[in-house]
C-alpha positions in Angstrom: -29.4 39.6 -6.9 -32.1 36.9 -6.2 -30.5 34.7 -8.8 -27.4 34.5 -7.5 -29.1 33.5 -3.9 -30.6 31.0 -6.1 -27.4 29.8 -7.2 -26.0 29.6 -4.0 -28.7 27.7 -2.4 -28.7 25.4 -5.3 -24.7 24.7 -4.6 -25.5 24.2 -1.0 -28.0 21.5 -1.7 -25.8 19.7 -4.4 -22.9 19.8 -1.4 -25.2 18.4 1.2 -26.0 15.4 -1.3 -22.4 15.0 -2.2 -21.2 11.6 -1.4 -18.2 11.9 0.9 -16.3 8.6 0.5 -15.9 6.2 -2.4 -14.8 2.8 -1.0 -13.2 0.7 -4.1 -12.8 -2.9 -3.7 -11.2 -5.1 -6.6 -12.6 -8.5 -6.4 -11.2 -11.8 -8.2 -12.0 -15.1 -6.7 -12.3 -14.5 -2.8 -15.5 -15.9 -2.1 -14.3 -17.5 0.8 -13.4 -14.2 2.6 -15.8 -11.5 0.7 -18.7 -11.5 2.9 -16.4 -10.9 6.2 -14.9 -8.0 4.0 -18.4 -6.5 3.0 -20.2 -7.1 6.2 -17.2 -5.0 7.7 -18.2 -1.9 5.5 -21.9 -2.2 6.7 -20.9 -2.1 9.9 -19.2 1.2 9.5 -20.3 3.7 12.1 -19.8 6.5 9.3 -22.7 5.9 6.7 -22.3 8.6 4.0 -20.4 6.3 1.5 -20.5 4.2 -1.7 -18.7 1.1 -2.1 -17.4 0.5 -5.5 -16.9 -3.4 -6.2 -15.2 -4.2 -9.4 -15.7 -8.1 -10.2 -12.3 -8.7 -12.0 -13.5 -11.7 -14.1 -14.1 -13.8 -10.9 -15.0 -17.8 -11.9 -16.2 -18.6 -8.1 -19.3 -17.3 -6.6 -17.9 -13.9 -5.8 -20.4 -12.2 -8.3 -23.2 -13.7 -6.9 -22.2 -12.5 -3.6 -22.0 -8.9 -4.6 -25.3 -9.3 -6.3 -26.7 -10.0 -3.0 -25.0 -7.2 -1.0 -25.8 -4.9 -3.5 -29.7 -5.7 -3.4 -29.7 -5.5 0.3 -27.7 -1.9 0.5 -27.8 0.6 -2.4 -24.7 2.2 -1.4 -22.9 -1.0 -3.1 -22.4 -0.5 -6.9 -21.3 -3.4 -8.7 -18.9 -3.5 -12.0 -18.3 -6.7 -14.0 -15.6 -6.9 -16.5 -13.3 -9.3 -17.8 -10.0 -10.0 -15.9 -7.4 -7.4 -16.5 -5.6 -7.6 -13.2 -6.0 -5.2 -9.8 -4.5 -2.1 -11.5 -7.1 -1.9 -14.0 -9.9 -3.0 -11.6 -9.0 -0.1 -9.1 -8.8 2.4 -12.2 -12.1 1.5 -13.3 -13.3 2.1 -9.3 -11.7 5.5 -9.4 -13.0 6.4 -13.1 -16.6 6.5 -11.5 -16.1 7.5 -8.1 -18.6 10.1 -6.9 -17.0 10.7 -3.4 -14.7 13.7 -2.5 -12.4 11.0 -0.9 -11.2 7.5 -1.8 -10.5 4.5 0.4 -9.2 1.4 -0.9 -10.1 -2.0 0.8 -8.9 -5.3 -0.4 -11.5 -8.1 -0.5 -9.8 -10.8 1.5 -9.4 -8.2 4.3 -11.8 -6.3 6.6 -11.9 -3.3 8.7 -12.8 -1.9 12.0 -16.3 -0.3 12.3 -14.6 3.2 12.9 -12.2 2.8 9.9 -14.0 5.4 7.9 -14.9 7.9 10.5 -11.4 8.0 12.1 -9.8 8.5 8.3 -12.4 10.7 7.4 -12.3 13.0 10.4 -8.5 13.5 10.5 -8.4 14.6 6.9 -10.9 17.2 7.3 -9.5 18.3 10.1 -6.0 19.0 9.0 -6.9 19.2 5.4 -4.4 16.8 4.0 -4.0 15.3 0.7 -3.6 11.5 2.4 -4.0 10.3 5.7 -2.7 6.6 6.7 -3.4 4.6 9.8 -2.0 1.6 10.9 -2.9 -2.1 10.2 -3.2 -5.5 12.2 -1.6 -8.0 10.0 -3.7 -11.3 10.5 -1.8 -14.7 10.0 -4.2 -17.0 8.3 -1.9 -19.7 9.0 -1.3 -19.1 12.6 -4.4 -16.9 13.3 -2.1 -14.5 15.2 -2.0 -10.8 14.8 0.6 -8.3 14.9 1.1 -4.7 14.4 4.2 -2.7 12.6 4.0 1.0 13.7 6.2 4.0 12.5 8.3 5.7 15.3 6.0 7.9 17.3 7.8 11.2 16.0 6.3 10.7 12.6 2.4 10.7 13.9 0.2 13.4 14.2 0.9 16.2 12.1 0.7 16.8 8.1 4.2 16.2 6.8 5.2 18.2 3.7 9.1 18.0 4.1 10.6 15.6 1.6 13.6 15.1 3.8 11.1 13.6 6.3 9.1 11.9 3.5 12.5 10.3 2.8 13.4 9.1 6.1 9.8 7.1 6.5 10.5 5.7 3.2 13.4 4.0 5.1 11.6 3.0 8.3 8.5 0.5 7.4 6.6 -0.7 4.7 4.0 2.3 3.9 3.3 1.1 0.5 0.0 -0.9 0.7 -2.9 1.3 -0.9 -5.6 0.2 1.9 -5.6 1.8 5.4 -5.6 5.3 3.8 -7.9 8.0 2.7 -6.9 10.2 -0.3 -8.7 13.6 -1.5 -9.9 12.4 -5.1 -9.1 15.8 -6.4 -5.7 15.3 -5.4 -5.2 12.2 -7.1 -6.7 13.8 -10.4 -4.9 16.9 -10.4 -1.6 14.9 -10.3 -2.5 12.2 -12.8 -2.0 9.4 -10.1 -3.4 6.2 -11.0 -2.4 2.6 -10.7 0.3 1.1 -13.2 -0.2 -2.3 -14.9 3.2 -3.7 -13.2 4.1 -6.2 -10.3 3.3 -5.0 -6.7 1.5 -1.9 -8.2 0.6 -0.7 -4.4 4.4 0.5 -4.2 4.3 2.5 -7.4 1.0 4.0 -6.7 2.4 5.0 -3.2 5.8 6.3 -4.7 4.0 8.3 -7.1 2.2 9.9 -4.0 5.3 10.3 -1.6 7.5 11.9 -4.3 4.7 14.5 -5.3 4.1 17.8 -3.4 1.6 16.4 -1.0 0.7 16.6 2.6 0.7 13.1 4.2 -0.3 12.3 7.8 0.4 9.3 9.9 -2.0 8.4 12.5 -1.6 5.5 15.3 -4.9 4.3 15.0 -5.1 0.5 14.2 -8.1 0.5 11.9 -7.4 -2.0 9.0 -6.9 -5.9 9.3 -4.7 -7.3 6.4 -4.7 -11.1 6.0 -1.6 -12.6 5.1 -0.5 -16.2 4.1 -3.6 -16.9 2.0 -2.9 -20.0 -0.2 -2.8 -19.1 -3.7 -2.2 -15.5 -3.4 1.0 -14.0 -5.3 2.8 -13.9 -2.0 2.0 -17.1 -0.4 5.2 -19.7 -0.6 6.0 -18.2 -4.1 10.0 -18.8 -4.7 9.6 -16.7 -7.9 8.4 -13.6 -5.9 12.2 -11.9 -5.6 11.8 -11.5 -9.5 8.7 -9.4 -9.2 10.3 -7.4 -6.2 13.1 -7.0 -9.0 10.7 -5.9 -11.8 8.8 -3.5 -9.2 11.7 -1.2 -8.7 12.5 -1.2 -12.1 9.4 0.2 -12.6 9.9 2.5 -9.7 13.3 3.9 -11.0 11.8 4.3 -14.4 8.9 6.5 -12.6 11.1 8.5 -10.7 13.4 9.4 -13.8 10.3 10.1 -15.8 9.2 12.5 -13.4 12.2 14.0 -12.9 12.4 12.9 -9.1 15.1 10.5 -9.2 18.1 12.5 -8.4 15.8 14.0 -5.3 14.8 10.8 -4.0 17.9 8.7 -5.2 19.2 7.9 -1.4 15.7 7.2 0.0 15.0 4.9 -3.0 18.1 2.9 -3.2 17.8 2.5 1.0 14.3 1.1 0.6 15.5 -1.3 -2.4 18.3 -2.5 -0.2 16.0 -3.4 2.6 13.5 -4.9 0.2 16.0 -6.9 -1.7 17.6 -8.1 1.5 14.6 -9.4 2.8 13.6 -11.2 -0.3 17.0 -12.7 -0.3 16.7 -13.7 3.1 13.4 -15.4 2.6 13.9 -16.9 -0.9 13.9 -20.5 -1.2 15.5 -20.5 -4.7 19.3 -22.1 -4.8 22.0 -20.1 -3.5 23.8 -20.3 -6.8 20.9 -18.5 -8.4 20.4 -16.1 -5.3 24.2 -15.0 -6.1 23.5 -14.3 -9.3 20.3 -12.5 -8.6 22.4 -10.4 -6.0 25.1 -9.7 -8.7 22.2 -8.3 -11.0 20.9 -6.2 -8.5 24.5 -4.7 -8.0 25.2 -3.7 -11.6 21.6 -2.5 -12.0 21.1 -0.6 -8.9 24.3 -0.1 -6.5 27.0 0.2 -9.3 28.2 3.7 -8.3 28.4 2.8 -4.4 25.9 5.1 -3.4 25.6 6.4 0.4 22.5 4.9 1.9 20.2 6.0 4.6 19.7 4.0 7.8 16.5 3.5 9.4 16.0 4.1 13.3 15.0 0.5 13.6 18.1 -1.4 14.7 17.3 -4.5 12.7 16.6 -2.7 9.6 19.6 -0.7 10.2 21.9 -3.8 10.3 20.1 -5.4 7.3 21.0 -2.4 5.1 24.6 -2.0 6.6 25.0 -5.8 5.8 23.7 -5.3 2.7 25.8 -2.3 1.8 29.0 -4.2 3.0 28.2 -7.2 0.7 27.8 -4.9 -2.1 31.1 -3.4 -1.5 32.9 -6.6 -1.3 31.4 -8.7 -3.8 29.8 -11.2 -1.0 26.5 -12.7 -1.8 24.0 -11.4 0.7 21.9 -14.6 0.9 23.9 -16.6 2.8 24.9 -13.8 5.2 21.5 -12.4 5.2 19.8 -15.8 6.3 22.4 -16.0 8.9 21.7 -12.6 10.4 18.0 -13.2 10.4 18.6 -16.4 12.3 21.1 -15.1 15.1 18.2 -12.2 15.5 15.2 -14.6 16.1 17.7 -16.8 18.3 18.4 -14.0 20.3 14.7 -12.8 21.0 14.0 -16.3 22.2 16.9 -16.5 24.5 15.2 -13.3 26.1 
């Protein structure tokens, strides 16, 4: 009996000393923005965390900045490795994470001072596998911010239903790994980690969404995502559409491997249609090239004329519907999509 009491006491001591949160930051040549990111982590109202920074072969002063912060604050742990890409960097952080929960932050972004507290309090209260908050999208060129939000009906309760998850997949981009908190045991039990492929965030979130998990969305806006950064993969890149195409090839293969493609096919193809449509609207590639890409998309993903889901958002609904019509009648989407977008913004200006 005495031995048993000692074991219980020892277990409680270990539990008290257990780090609650592991923040993982992949770092590659972001010296210009890194201090703002790390300062926002130091300023958190929630203190019980470790911050694992993986320097993925940076050639600028990122490493020295990381070393300075680790000297000032022992919660910062630095891993230095040869450049292998963001997926391997995040996976390296996951392997050594001590916390019960995982949060990802990108090094050119920053977080509100209550970011960790809001996410941690929610996941503890509702015992979900994943909790996701909203983000400010900060335009580095215009210095303006905007927020994308889900319809209110999706907020405030743990979602387990696959039907509801499929509806959410068609509404907004819920695919970045940041702005969320994950139970580490859940990620381990489902063997969820980052694949080395284009747009690895999307594949990671798909692995989560199509698994048996409870996920909760909250309306709190506590993350600042910096977009239009010169030199980034998404800045003024005419070849981006090929990356999106390869990403959805990877997604389809993953769903097939997990025997989840038939179940999530309608939501997957609706999401693909929305993303392909957007890329065709935005791409600066020649229209003749975009016509060939659209034909490839049709043959590879939509050859069976599948039924698609339509989002509540009227513009997304119109985009998917127009994309579906173009598929059916062999009309190149690029011209019609670009016209739709110009008309939409023109009507908003008139209002």
